N, C-alpha and C positions, 0 to 999 in steps of 0.2 A: 327368667325369674320375675315374679310380680313385684312392682313397686308397692310401697305401703298404701298409697291411695288406691291402686288397682286391686290389691289384696283385700282392702276394706270393702270395695265395691263388690268383689266376688262373694262376700259373705252377707250381702244385703238382699232384701226382697224389693226390687224396684216397683215404684208406684204406677208406672206406665205414663207418667207425665214428665217429660225431659227436664223442664225447669225445676219442678219440685224435687226430682231425684238429685239434681245438682245442688239444691239447697241442703238436702239431707246427706250429701256426700256419697250418693250411690243408691240410697233407698232406706227402707226400714230394717231393723234387726229382725230376722225371722223368728217365728214361734213365740211372739209376744202379742199382747193385747193393746190396741191403740184407740184413742178417742178422736173422732172427726166431728167437730161441732160447728154449728152455724145456723142462723135463722132460715126459715123457709125461703127458697129461691136463690140461695148462695151457690149451689152446685154440688151439694154433698152426694146426691145419688149419682150424678154423672161421674164424679171423681171415684166413687166406690166401684162403679161399673168398669172404669178404666183400670182400676187396681185388679179386678178379677180377670179382665181381658188380657192384661199383661201376664198374669199367671198362666192363663190358657196358652199364650204364646210360648211360655217357658216349659210347657208340659205339666203344669200344676193344676190339680182339680180345684174348682171354685164352687162355693155354696153361698147363695144369697138368701138369708132368712129375713122375712118381712112381716111386720105387724101393722105397718102403716100404708103400704101400697100393694096392689094386686099384681099377680104375674103379668096380666095383660097390660097394665100400666107400665111396668118395667120394660117389657118388650117394646112398647110404643116409644118410650124414651130412647132406647137403644136404636130403634129404627130411624128416629129423627136425626141421629148422628151418623147413620149409615152403617151401624154395627149389627152383627148377628150374635145372639147369645147361645148359639148352638154349642153344646158341650159343657155349659154351665148349669148347675142345678139351682132351681128357685123353689123355695119352700114358704108357703103362706101359713102362718100360725093361726090366723083367723080367717075362716072361710064361711061359705053359706051354711054348713052344718053347725058351726059354732053359733050362728044367729038363730037357730031353731028354738022357739019357745019351749018345746018339750025337753030340750037339753038342760033347762034351768032347774035349780034346786033351791030349797028355802031353809035347809037345816043349818048349813054353815054360811058364813059371810062370803059373798061371791069372790072377793079379792083373795081370801084364803085359798080357795080352790083354784082360781084362774092363774094366780101367780105361780103356784107350784106346778100346775099343768104346763104352763108356758116354759118354765125352766126345764122341766123334764123332757118336753118336746124338742127343745133345742139340743139337749144332750143326746137324746136318742137319734136325732137326725145326723149329728156329727159322728156318732159311733157307727152308724150304718154306712155312711158315705166316706168317712175319713178324708175330708178335703184338706188341701194344703193352705187354702185361703178362704176366709169366712168373712162375710159382711152381715152385721145385724142392724136392722133398720125398723124401729128406732127405739132409743132408750126412754123417750117421753112416754110411750105406752107402758113400759115396764114401771116407770115412776108412778103412773096413775094406778096401776094394779097394786103396787106396794102400799100406797096410801100414807105411809110415814117413812121418814128418812132412814130409820134404823133397819126396817125390813128390806128397803130398797138397797142399802149398802151391803147387807148380808147376801142378797141374791147376786149382786155384781161380783162380790168376793167369791161366792160359790162358783160362778162362771169362770172367773179368773183362775181359780185353782183347778177347775176341770180342764181348761184349755192348756194350763201349764204342763200337763202330762201328755199332751198331744202335739205333734209337730205341725201346727197350723198357725198362721199369722191372722189376727182378727182385727177387723175395723168395726168399732161400735159407733153408730151414727146418733147424734143428738141434735134435735132442731131447736133446743133452748126455749121452747114455748112454755114449759112448766117451771123452769128455773133460769134466771138470768145468767148465773155463773156458778156452776156446781164444782166448787173447789174440792169437795170430797171425792168426786169422780176423777178429778185431775190427779189426786194423790194415788188413786188405785191404778190408773192406766200407766203403761210403760212410756207412752208418748202422747202428746196432745197437739192437734193441728186445728186452728180456728180459721173459718172462712167468714168474711164480712162483705156486706153489700151496702154501699153508701149512695144515697139518692142525692143528685145535684139539683140546684135550682133551675138549671138549663142543661140540656144535653143528656146523654146516656148515663146510666148509673155506673159507678166505679166498683170494681171488686178487688179485694186484696186478701192475702192470707198471712198467717203468722204461725210459726212453729213455737208453741208456748213452752214445751219441754220435750226432751227426747233423751232418755237415759242411755249412756254409753256411746252416744254419737255426737261428734262435733258438727254442729249444723250452723247455717247462716241465719242469725237472728234478725229481728226487725220485721217490718211489713214488706210484702212483695206483691206487686200488682199481678192480676191474672184476668184473662178474658174467658167467657163462656159463650161458645158459638157452635155452629154446626161442625161436627168433628171432635167436639169435646172441649176440655179445659186446656188452656195454654198458660203456663206460669212464666213470669218475667222476673228472674232473680235480680235483686238490687245490685247495681254495678259497684264493684270495688276495683278501682283503677290499679292498685298495687299488685293485683294478681295478673295483670296483663302488661307485658313489656317485651320489646324486641329491639335488636340492634339496627341502626340505620345510619346512613352517611348524612351529616348535616350539609345543607346546601341552600342557597338563595334561589328562589324560583321567580322568574319574570312574571309581571302582571300583564304583559302584552303592551304596555305603554311605557316608553323609555323614561319620560319625565316623572311618572309615578314611581318607577323603580328607583330613580335618583332620590326622590323625596323620602322613600322608605329605607334608603341606605343600601340599595342593591336588589331589593325585591322582598318577597314573602319567604320566610324561613321554614323549612320542613320541621315538623314536630312543634309548631307554635300555632296559636290562634290569633286572629286579627278581628277587632271589633270595629265595624263601620257604623258610626253614630252621627245622627243629625236629624233635622225635621223632615216631615213627609214631603216627597217630591224633589228632594235635593240631589238624588242620583246614586243612592246607596246600592239599590238592587242592580242598576246598570253597571256599576263598578264591579260588583260581585260577578256578574255575567262575563265581563271582560276578563276578569282573573281566571274564571273557570274555563273559558274558551281557550285561554293561553295554555292551561294545563292539558286540555283535550288535544290541542295541537302538538303538544310534546309527547302524546301517546299515553297519558295517564288516564286511569279510570276515575270518574268523579260521581259524586252523589249530591243531589240538590233537594233539600227538604223545604217545601213551599207551603207556608201557613197563610200568607196574606192574599196574594194575587192569584187570579185564575191562570191555569196553565196555558190556555189558548192566548190570553192577553200577553203573558210573559214571552211566549215564543214569537208572537207577531211583533212585539216591541223590539225584541232582540234582532230579528231579521231586518226591521226597518233601519236599524243602526249598523248594518253590515256585520252582524254577529249571529249568524244562523246556527242554531243549536240542533236542528232536526237531523242532519246527517249523523251526528254523534249519538243521538238517541236511537236512530235506526241501526247503527252498527254495534250497539250495546255498551259503548264507552261511557255514556252518560245516563244515569237513572234519576229522573225527577219524580218525586213523590209528593202529590198534593195532599195536604193534611187538614182535616177539620178539627180544630183544637177542642171542640165540645165532645168529640167522639173518641178521643184517644187519651190513655193514661200516661203519666210520665215514664213508668217502667216499660210500657209498650214502645214508646218513642225511642227510648234508649236502646231497646233490643233491635229496632230497625237500623239505627246508626251502627250498632255493632255488626249486624249482618252485612251491611254495605261495605264495611271495612274488611271483615274476615272472609265472607263468602264471595263478594264481588270485587275484592281487592281495590277498593276506592282509596286513592292517595290524596284526594282533595274533596273536602266536604263543605257545603254551604247550608246554614240554617237561617231561613228568611221568613219570619223575623222572630226575635225573642219576645216582642210585645204580645204576639198571639200565643206563643209557647207559655207565657206567663199565665194565660187564662186556663191552661190545662193543669195548673199546679194549685195545691190547696193554700199556698201562701208564699210570701217573698222568701222567708227563711228556708223553705224546702226547695224553692227554685235555685237558690244559691248553692245548697248542698248538692242537688242533682247536677247542676252545671259544673260544679267543682270536680265531681267524679268523672263526668262525661268528657270534659276538656282535658283533664289529666290522662284519661284513657287514650284519647285521640293523640295527644302530644307524645305519649310514651310509645305509640306505634308508628311515629314518624309522619302522621297525617297533617297536612296544612288545612286549617279550618278558618272559614270566614263566618262571622256572626253579624247579623244586621239588627240594629236596635234603633227604633224611631224615638225621637224626643218630642215632647209636647211644646207647641208654640212654633213660630216662624222666625222671629228675630228677638234679640234681647236675651233675657234670662230663660234658659232651657231646662226642662225637667224630664226625667225618665221614670218609668214605673219601678225600676229596680237598678241599683248601682252594681254593675258588673266590671267596672274598670279595674279593680284589683285582681280579677281573675284573668284579665286579658294580657297577652304578651305584647300586642301592638294595638294602638288605637288610632284610627283614621277619623278625624273630626271634620264634618261638613257644616258650612254656615252660609246663609243667604246674606248678601249685602247689596247696597244700592250704589250705582255709578252711572252718571250720564243719563238718568231717567230710566235705567234698566235694573231689573232684579238679577244679580249675578251670584255666582257661587264661589266660595273660598274653601280651600282644602288644606289641611295641615296634619302632620303626624305629631301627636302630643306625647306618645310613649312608644318605646320599642326596646324589648329585652334582648333582641337577637342581633341588632346591628346599630351602627352609629348613624342615626337618621338626621335629616335636615331639620332645623328649627324654624324654617321659613313658612310663610303662608302664601300659597299659590292660587291662581285663578283656576277654576275647574269648569269645563263645559261639556255638554252632550250635543251630538248632532248626527246626521246621516253617516258620518265617517266613524262614529263611535265616541270613545272617551278621549278628551283632550285636556292636558294640564299645561298651564302657561307659566310665565315667569313669576318670581316672587313679587308680592304686592308691597314693594318697598316704599311706595309713595302714599300708602294708606295707613291710617292709624285708627284703632278702635273697631276693626273688622270683626273680631271674635265677639265683641260685646254688642255688636249690632248697631252701634252709633259711630260710624266711621267718618273720618275727614280725609279729603284728598289733598295732598301737599306736593304734588309734582306733576310730571307729564308722562307717566308710564303708559306704554302702548298696550292696550288690552287685546285679547284674542278676537279675531274677526268673527262676526256673527254668521252662522250657517243657516240655511233653511231648516224649518222644523222637521223633525224626523218623520212625522206622520202627515206632512203637508203634501197633498196630491200634486203631481207634476202639472205645470201649466200647458 
C-alpha cells in the first residue's frame, strides 16, 4: 500500500530534475499548463528539454513548439549535454517559407493574421500528434504578435481551454524580455517557476529558482540554488534540518591528545559541533587534522571541506607532524574536497555535505574555514541561517563537526567576520602570548554544551610529534587579553625542532 507521499508522487509528472521534483513533492500535476520564466541564459530551454526527455523515459510522447529557436539550435543544445532528441517531435512555427516576401499581404494588419495562424498551427499540431508533454517556446513572440494585453490574454486563455480537454502537461516558456513581471500570465497558469541568474563582482554567476505558485501541490517555497553545466540542470533544495533525524548513541570521542580530551571534559561529543577560533597561524587547522586522524584510526569515515589552504600543502604539513592522511585517502575513509568559494553557491555546498553524510557515511566533518565560506554567501544574515540549518542537520544525524574560524589580529582585541558562537556547541579558543622572549600559544575551552569542561588556560604547541597541550597557565595573568604578566615559576613545554626544519 502506498504512503500518502508515495501516492502523491505516483500522480505527478516528474520534471526530470531530481532536486526540483523534491521541491515539488514528486513533480507537476499532469494535464495542466505551467509557466517557466526567466531572463535569457537562465536555463529555461535546458530544463524544458529535461522535462521532455523524462517523459520519453516514461513512455510519454513529447512535442517542442518553437517560435524563437530553430530545430538545428535545439538539437545542438541537446548534443552539448550529451542528449539525443530521438523520439521527440520539434515543430518550428516560423520557418524559411514564412519569411518569403511573396507570402506577405497588405489588406489586414499582419498581427491579426499571424497571431491567429500561430494559434491554429499550435492546435493543429497537438491534435495531429496527441503528445502527453508539450513545451511552447516562447511567449515573448506571442506577446509581440498580439500587440496589446487584451488580445494576448485572450489567446493564452484560448490555449489553456484547448489544452484543458487534452491529457497533456504544458510548459510555457517566457524570457521576460517584453515584460518584467506578467502577473496576468501568473494568474492564468496552474503553476509558475521562476529562474534567476545573478552576476557577481567576482567569480561565476549564481543561479537560483523559486516556485512562485503551484495549485494543489504542497511545495518547498523560497529560493533554491541550481547549477547549469554539461549534463543539464542540477537543483539544490534548501536544507530543512527538521526533516532529517536518526537515532544514535551519545558518546565522547577522543581527539587523539589526552590533555586536550581532559580540557574538553572527555573529548568531542557525537551530534555536536566544535568551533576552533583564533588568529591566523595559531594551530586551528592542525588541531582539526589531529582530531580527524583520531576518528580515522577508530575506523570512521570522514569528510574534510578545504576552503583556504592548498591540498598539497595541507597533506605535506600533516605528514611533517607525524599525521599522515594519505593512507586514509587511498582506502576511501577520508574524502578531502578543495573548494573555491568564488565558484560554489551555498546550496551546492550544503548538498556536498549532505552527500558526504548520507552516501559516504561520514561520521566526522571538518569545514576549514568559515571565513572563506562567508565569501560564498550574499550576506552575514544568510550565512547564519544557512549554518544554523546545516549544523542542526549534522547534529541530528550524530555527526561530530569541526568548524575553523579565523579572527582578525594577532594579539589583544580580536574580531571575526561573523559571530557564530551561539550556534556552536563547543568553542576552543586559541591565543598568542609572549613568554621568555618567545611567541607561545594558549588554549582554552570557553563553552561546552556536551560535557563539564575545564575552565583553565593551557599552553599549546605544535611540533614534529604533532599536537601537545601543557599544564594550566596558573602563573600567568592577562593571557586572553594579550597583555599578560608572569607571576610564578611554571615550567613551560620544551621546545621541539620546527616541523619543516630539514635534518642536519
